[in-house]
N, C-alpha and C positions, 0 to 999 in steps of 0.2 A: 179870297185872297188876303183880306185883312186878318181873318182868323189864323191863317197859315203864318203870316208875318208876326202875329202876336205870340204864336207858339215858339217861333224861332227866337223872338226877343226874350221870352221867359227862359228858354234854354240857355241863351247866351248869358243872361244875368245870373243864372244858377251856377254855370261853369265859372264865371268871373268871381263869384263869391267864394266858391270852393278853392280856386287858385289863390285868391288873396288871403284866405285863412291859412292855407298851407305855407305860403310865403311868410306870413306873420309868425306862425309857429316856428318855422325854421330860423328866422332872424332873431327873435326875442328869446324863445325858450331853447331851441336847438335840440337835436336828437342825433345820436350816433350809435349804431348797433354793430355787432360783429356780423361777419358775412353769414355764418350759419344761422344766427338769430334772424337776420333780415330775410334770408331765403325761407326760413320756416314761417315767418309772418306772411310773406308773399304767397307761399303755397297754401296756407290756411285761408287767406282771402279768396284765392282762386277756387278752392274746394267749396267754400261757402256759396260763392256765386254760382258754381255749377250745380250745387245741391238745390239752390233756389230755382234755377232754370229747369232742371230735370225732374225734381221731385215736389218742391213746395208749390210752384205755380200750377202744375197739373192737379194737385190735391185741392188747391184753392178754387180752380175752375170747376172741379167736380162738385165741391160743396155748394158753390153758387148755382150750378145747374140743377142740383137736387132741390135747392131752396126755391128756385123759380118754377120747377116742375111740380113740386108737392104743395107749395103755398103760393099760388098765383095771386096777384092783386085783385081785389074785388071790383074796383072801379077803374075803368080804363082812362088814363090821363094822356091826352094827345100831346105830341111834342110841342115845345114852345116855338112860336113864330116871332121873329124879330120885329115884324111890322105890328104885331098885336101889342107888344109892349112899348111901342112908340119909337123904335129904332128904324130909321129910314136907311135903305141901302143906297149906296152910291152907284146910280145907274150908269153914269159915264165910265167909272172905273171898271164896272162889270163888262160894259161893251168893249172897252179897250182890251181887257184880258181875253175876251172871246176872240177878238180880231187877231191878237197876237198868237193865240193858240191855232187859229185857222191858218194864219200865215206860215207858221212852222210846218203844219201838215201839208200845205201846198208846196212849200219848198222841198219837202221830202218827196213829193210826187215827181219832181223834176228829174230825179235819178232813176225813176222806174221806167221800164220799157216792156215790150211784149214778152221778152224772155223771162221776166220776173213773175209771170202769171201761171207758171207751172206749180200749182198749189201742193201737189204731192211731193215734189222735190223740195219745196220750201219747208214743208212740215218735217221732211227728213233732215234737212239742214238745221232746223230749229232743235230737233232732238239731239243732233250731233253737237251743236253749240252748247246745249245744256250739259251733255256728257263731258265735253272738253273742259267746261268750267268746273264741274263737280269732280271728275276723276283726275283731271290734270292737276288741279290744286291738291287733291289728296295724295297723288303719286309724288309730287314734288315735296310735300311736307314729310311723307314717309321716308323718302330718300335722304332729306336733310337730317331727320331724326336718327337714321341709321348711321350716317356718316359722322354726326357729331358725337354719338354715344359709343362708337367703336374705339377701342383702345389698342394701339400698336404694341404696347408693352406686354400684352398677353403672349404674342408670338415669341418675342425675345426671351421672356421668362421661361416659356416651355422649352425652347431650344437650348438655352443655357443649362437648365437643370437636367435635361436629358443627357447632354454631353458630360456634365459633371458626374453623373452616376454611371454612365456607360464606359467611360475611358479612364485610364490611369492618371493619377495626379501625384503631386509631391507627398501629400500626407496620407493618402489612402489608395486602395486598389479599386479599379473599375470593374463593373459587372462583366464586361467583355473579356476580362482576363481570368474569369472563373470557367474552367474547362470541365471539371468533374464535380459531382454532387458533394463529395467530402470536403471541397474547398469553400462551400457556401458559408459555413460558420466563421471561417477566417474573414471572408468578405463582410459579414454582418458585424463582426467585432471591429474591424478596421474602419469601415465606411459608415455604419449606422450607430455605433456606440461611441467610439473614441472621437470621431470627427464631429459628432453632435454635442459632445461634452467638453471639448478642449477649451472653449471660451467661457464656460459656465463657472460661476462662483457659487459659494455655499448659499443655498436658499433662493437662487435665481433660476430662471427658465433656461433650458439648454440652448446654447447658441451654436450655430454652424461654423465650421472652420473657415469656409469661404465667404460667409456673409453673416455678420453678427445680428443683422436685422431680421433674418429668417429664423423664426421660432418654430419648434416642433410642438404641435398641439396634441396633447394626450401622449400616448405611447405607441410604439411600433408593434404591429400585429404580424405574426408569422402564421400562414395557413398553408397546409399541404393537402393534396388529394392523393389518396392511395387506391391502388387497384387490388382486387381480391386475388388475381392471378397475374404474376409478373410476366408470364409468357406472352409473346406478341403473336397475334393471329389476325385473321381477316376481319373478325368482328370488332366493333367499337369497344373500347375498354369500359369495364363496369367498376365504378368507384364504390368502395366499401363504406358502409355506415354503421359498422359494428362498434360496440363498446369494448375497450381494452383496459387492462391494468398497465401500470408503468412497464416500459420495455416491451410493449405490445404482447403482454402475457394474457393467455386465456386459461380458464374461464374468467369472465368478468364477475367481480363481486362488489356489491354495494356495501361499503363499510360505514359504520356509524359515525366515524370521524372524518369522512370524506368531505362533508360540507365545511368543516373547520379548516381543512387543508386542501381547499378546492383548487388552489394554484398548482398543486402537485399532480392532481388527477385530470385537470382540464386538457392538457395536450393529448390525452389518450381517449377523450370522449368526443364524438362528432358534434359539430356546432349546432346549437339549438336554433331552429328556424323561427324567425320573427313572425308574429301573427298580425302585424300592422298592415293596413291596406296599402300604404305607400311603399313599404318594403316589397310587397307582392307585385307592385306595378313597376317600381324603379329598379329594384335590385334583383329581380328574377330574370337574369340573363346569363348567357354563356360567354366566357372569354374565348375568342377564336385564336388559337395558337398556331404554331407552325406544324404541329403533329395532330392535335386533337382539339376539341372544344371542351372547355372546363366550366362547370356550373359555379356560380358565385355563392349560392346559399348552401354550400356543402363543404366537407373537409374537416380537418382537425386543426385547432387553433391554439397558439401559444403567444402570450404577451410579454414583451420586454418591460423594463422599468424606466423611470425617469433618470436616475443616476447611473453612472457608468459602472459602479461597483455592483449594484443590484442586477443590472442587465448582464454583467459578466457571470453572475451566479446562475441566472436563468440559462445562459448559453452553456455553461458547464454542466448543468443538470440535463439539458437536452442531449449533449454529446455523450454523457455518461450512460444514459439510458437509451441510446441509439434511436433518436426520434426520426432521423432520416435513414431509411433502409432501402432494400432492393425494390420493395413494393411502392415506393414513392414515385408518383407520376409527374407531379408539378408542385412547385412551391411558389406562393405569392407573398410578397412583403408589402404591406399597406401602411401608409402614414400620410400625414397632412402637414404642410409647411405654411406659415403665414408671414408675409413680408409687410411690415407696418409702414415702410416708406412709400410704397406704391399701392398699398391696400389690396394685396393679391393673395388669394388662397391657391396653393399648389397641391392638388390631390395626386399623390404618387403611388404607382403600383409597379413593383419590380417582379417580373415573372421569370422563372427558371423551369424549363421543360427537360425532363430526362429522356434521352433517346434510347432506342434499343441497342445502340452500339456502345453505350457507356458514357458518352459525352452529354453535354447539356446545350440547350439553345436559349440564350438570354434575351430579354426584352424589357424595355423601360417605357412606361406610359405615364405621361404627366398631363393633367388637365388643369389649366389656369383659369381662374374666374374671379371677378369682383363680386363677392357675395354680400358685402356690407355697403354697397353703393346706394345710399338713400338720396332723396331729392334735396335734402339740405346739404349734401356733400357734392352735388353736381356743380359743374361750372355754369356761369350765367348763360353761355351759348346753348348748352344742353338743356337747361331749364326753360329757356325761351322756346327752343325747338319742341320740347315736350308739351309746353302749354299750347303752342300753335297747333300741334298735331291733335291734341285733345279737342280743341274747338272745331277744327276741320272735320274730325271724325264724328262729332255730334251733328254737324250740318249734314254730313254724308248719311248718317243713320236717319236723320229726320226726313231727308229727301226720299230715301228708300222706303221708310215706313208710310209716308203720305202716298207715294206712288202705288204701293201694294195694297194699301187700305182702300183706296178709291177705285183701283182697277186690279182686282186680284187675278184676272185672267192673264195679266202680264207675267205671272210667275211661270207660265209654260215656256217662255223664252229662255234659252240657255244663258243669255247675258244677264238676265235678272236673277237666275239661279246662282250665277257666279257672284253677283253683288251680294246676295244673301250669304253665300259662303265666305266672302270677304268680311262681312259683319260678324259672323260666327267665329272666324279665326281671330279677329281682333278681341272679341270677348274672351276667347280661350287664352290668348296671350296675357290679358289682364288677370285672369284667374290664376294662371301659373305664376305670375310675378307676385301676387299676393300670398300664395301658398309658400313660395320660396322665401319671401321675407319673413313670414311667421316661423318657418322651419329654422332659418338661420338665427332668428332672435332667440328661440328656445334652445338651440344648441350653444349659443354664446353664453346663456345663463348656465348651461351645463358645464361649460369650460371653466366658469368662475368657481364652481364648487366641485370640480372633478377630483377624484382621489388620485393617488400616484400610479395605480395600476389599472387605469381605465382607458379603453380605446374609444376615442371620439370619432365617429364615422361621419366625415364630411362628404362622403360620396353621394349620399342622397340629395342634398341641395346642389351638388355639382352636376349630377345627372339631370336634375330638374332644370338647372341653368342651361345645360346643353339642349334639352328638349325645347326650352323656350327659344333658344337661338335658332334651332331648326324650324320651329313654327314661324318665326319672323321671316326666315328665308322663304318658306312656302307662301307667306303673305305677300312678300315682294314679287314672287313669281306670278301668282294669280292676279295681282294688281297690274303687272306688266301685260299679262294676257288680256286683261280687260281693256287696256288701251288700244288693242287691235280693233275693237269695235268703234272706238272713238275716232281713230285715224282712217275710217273708211271714206271720208270726203276726198282723200288724196287719190289721184288716178293710179299711182304706183301700187298702193295697197289694194285698190279694187282689182287691178290687173293680176296681182299675185294671188288674191283670193280666188278669182275665177280660174287661174291656172291650177291651183290646188284642187278645186272642184272638178275640173275636167280630167286631171291626171292622177287622181288618188288611187284608182283601181290598178292602173298600169304601174305606177310608182310602187304601190304596196306589193304587187306580185314580183317586181324586179328586186325590191329590197328583201323579200323572203328568200328568193333564189340566192342572193348574195350572202345572206346570213347562213343559209344551209351549207353553202360551199365553204364559208369561212369557219364554221363549226367543225366540219370534217377536216379541214386543213389544220386547225388548232389541235384537234385530237391527235392527228398524225405527228405533229411537231412535238407535242408533250410526250407522246409515247417514245419517240426516237431520241430526243435531245433533252428531255426534262430532268434527267439525273445529273446532267453536266452543265446546265445553264440556269442562272438565277432568273432570267427573263421568261423561261418556258418551263419552270418546275411545277406549275399547276395550270389548270385550264383557264381560270379567270384571268390570270396574269398574261397568259399566252394570247387570249382574245384581245386584251387591252393593247398589248404590244403590236399585234398585227394591225389593229385599227389605227394606231398611231403611225405605224409605218405606211399604211395606205394613204393617210392624209398628209404625208410629207415630213413627219417627224422621224427621220431615219437615223439620227445620231445615236440613239440608244440601242439599236439592233446592229450587231456585227455579223458579217457572213460566216465567220468562224463558229458562231454559236449554233449554226444549223448543220455543221459538218461532222457531228459526233456519230452519225450512222454510216459514214463513208463519204468519200470525196464526191463521187458522182451523184449519190442520193442528195447530198447537201446542195450541190449545184442545181439539181432538179427542184428541190424545195425552195431555194432562194429565187429561182426563175419563176416558179409559180407565184410566189409572194410578190415579186417585183413586176411581173408582166400580166399574169392572168387576173389577179385581184385588183391591182392598181390601174393598169392600162385598159384592160378589157371590161371588167365588171363595173368599176367605179365610173369609167368614162361612159359606159352604156347608161348608167343611172343618170348622170349629168346631162347627157345628150337627150335622153327621154324628157326630162324636165324642160330643157331648152326648146324642144319641138312643140310641146304643149304651150309653152310661154309664147312662142310665135303664133300659134293658133289663136290663143286668147287675145293677143294684140291685134290680129286681123279681124276678129269678131268685134273688138272694141272700135276699131277704125271704121268698120262698115256701118255701125250704128250711128244714126244721125242724132246728135245731141242738141236739142233746142232748149237749153237751160243755162242757168248761171253757175258760176263756180262758187265754192264755199266762201272764199274771201270776198267776192262781190256781194254775196249775201250778208256777210258781216259788215261790209262797208255801208250797206243800206240800214241794217238793223242798229248799228252803233253810230249812226250819223250824228245823234245828239251828243255823244261823248266826244266825237271828233270835233264838233263845233265848239264844245267847251274848251278843248285844247287849243283850238285856233284863236280863241279869245285871249290867250296869254300874250304878254308883251313881246316875248321872243319871236312870235309868229307875225307880228305886225310889221308891215313894210310901208315905207313912205313912198309917195309918188315922185318919180324923177322925170322931169319933162324932157331932158336931153336936148334942149334948144328947139323943141318942136311943139306944135299945138296938140290938143287932145285928138282931133280928127286925124292929124298926121301920124300920131303914135298908134292909133287904132288901125289905120291903113297899113302902116309898116308891120305891125304884129300879124295882121291877116296875110300879108304877102310872105312873111317869114314862115308861117304855118303851111302855106301852099308850097313853098320851095322845099320844106322838109318832107311833105307828103309825096311830092314828085320824086325826090331823091330816094325815098324808101321804095317806091314802086320800081324805079330803074334798077336799084340793087336787087330787088326780088326777081326781076326779069333776067338780070345778068347772071345771078349765081344759083337761082332755083328755077324750078319749073313754073311756067306761067299758070296762075290759078285759073280754074275753069270759070266760065261765065256764070254770073250770079243767077240763081233760079228765080222763077216768078214769085214763089212763095216768100223767099228772102227779100225780094224787092218790095213786095206788098207789105211785109212786116216793117221794113225800114221806112216806107212811106207813111204807114200808120203811126210809127213812133215819132216821126218828125211832126206830123199833125198834132198828135197829143201833146208833144213838148211845147208847141206854139200856143196851144190852148192853155196849158198849165202856166206858161210864162205870162199870158194875159191875165189869168186869175191872180197870180202873185202881184202883178203891177196894180191891178184893181184893188186888191186888199191893202196894199201899201198906200195907195192914194186915199182910200177911205180913212185909214188910220192917221195919215198925215193931215187930212181935213179936220178930223176930230181934235187933233192936238193943236193945230194952228188957229182954226176959226171957231172952236168951241161949238161944234155942230150939235143940233138937237137930235131927238130920237126918231125923226120921221124916216130917214134913210135906214136907220138901224132896224126899225120894225119891218120895213119892206124887205130888207135883206134876210131877216129871220123867217119871214112869211113865205117868200118865194124860193123854190129850189134853184140851185146853182146851175146855170147853163154854160156850155163851153163857149168861151169868148166873151161872155157877158160880164159886166161890172158887178161884183158882189154888193157894192154899196149903192147901186142904182135902184130907183123905184119908179112906177108910172107917174106919180105926182111929185114933182120937184119944186121946192119953194125958191123964192128969189135969191136967198142967200147961197143955196147950192149952185144956181146958175152963175152967180158972180164968182163963186169959188172956182168953178170949172173954167170960166173965162180967165 
């Protein structure tokens, strides 16, 4: 006890010295840093502490272990004994500490009963309590981190830029007003050349007509995909990759001055595939359009310039040599905007698809992302949330590693596999963030030294940012699923789990039947009405609309959309959708689950539960914490006599308890069924609990009297030695011994 107090005293002195030094430095020297500098210093300190905790300490312990294992001491030196060096222990203080500890354990036994002796249930509750503390804390920190770091300006930026490019405005034409392919160059000249150079001065970066703070990074890239045969057939289109001369002339010739005038020949040569690994992973995808799917790493590319005059020359050159022809299948316009006020990158892709009927189908895709968001630029709330999450994740990883290291057979459980998957997903998110930051840093250096005719592709870090966001969403999903195991102490979750276990085969077969019927219905609706309704023009959209209609979202589907095959056929289709799918099949599915739920509830009620609840278990396990809270001044209540003696107050309180108990019994008999007669086993358990409680109360009183005798009368060690030598008997005084001296007799008198 003295050693523990000495340690606390040394800790308090150290903390006081540190605080005094910091106050002295603040008052006399003073320091004031900028927010960015202060955040950088704080992050550096945290990184150093985490490095010491995760890397330096394990290395130190490994070196010490190798030293002890390879070079053991030749002579064994026994540990020091305080009595050998002349330090006498305080026997009385030691006895009092032992009695206080024993008194606390005996008080804890007062709340125990026979129902607490279900050791299997207690072990289960212990594991659940550990999971609640570990995963509940981790889940809350993850939710706080996601909520703090999410930025609502991303949605508004995406929506506003999409509307600005899609619709007409005062200064330029929207993409929606481009109906034929030969109007595309007019749109490019009006919207992407003049509008982005109207606010620019000589030697300055191009500014947008609607927002001067939005700067165009690099130049605009035009990319078209051409088909070898413009005739439309049943087969998927084949995009050509042949080399052409200007004006799509053949045969192609490699001229000795083509490298010098490569801007002239570039629009007629297919794009060169990048050999980088990240391009193969991030950029090797297809744009899913309204008519076809278009590969990203293919086509013919032409770049505009930074100034309006040079861009106009490029457009005139493409028009003169007929860059857009009948073989053009789709045209993509790629560029990147940066808004310095909100630190947002907007990666824009405008797509135009040529239909077999001569018109085009426009589309605008905008991806907004904060690619330059470093820790020194985060707000204090986000920085604190990130720091807490890192610490909680380290604790989570340590708990998982210790559990799997000492008990590897636990990995066979699906929940432990899910824990390992959560850890791997977290590591994956960290790796993706590091790769994205390094990629953005290298691209920003490229922006500083970029030439006038260079396309800076920010789609790679943008897609990596999207992949990171999707991975974080998956992490939230699996963490929420992991809480299902944690919440198994609740009777509702137990009942629902048992219902799923009983009904999974019947529910699965019913769901398969519903899906088969729904697929057939969606095929029929798409075939009959798909050419005249936007909600049923393809199978996937038709399936989604039918499912939404089945679950009550009927505002998007009008009956007239199903009447394009005839009035009576439309009435039949709408009746099938409204009656058969919703009323019949969905209600059968819900009724089936309800029946199994009732069966599971009957099984649960028939099982006799002779155990405690989870909250009763926590009340016993955390009794020390609750006692600490009860010691606070706000929980202290003064004794109010109310004009009565102590005996009268006790008698009045007991009578009040009897009146409340009888009132509850009368209410139960009046409003509910009368409970059955108590069984013999329950009566025996209640009788045993009462006897054990009386014995425990006697032990508590005996320990208190012994401790009080030692404090008041300075008792010697005779009773103490007898108490330690003899085992404790129910109802016996822990401080009593066969031989009592005269001082003990006088004290008892």
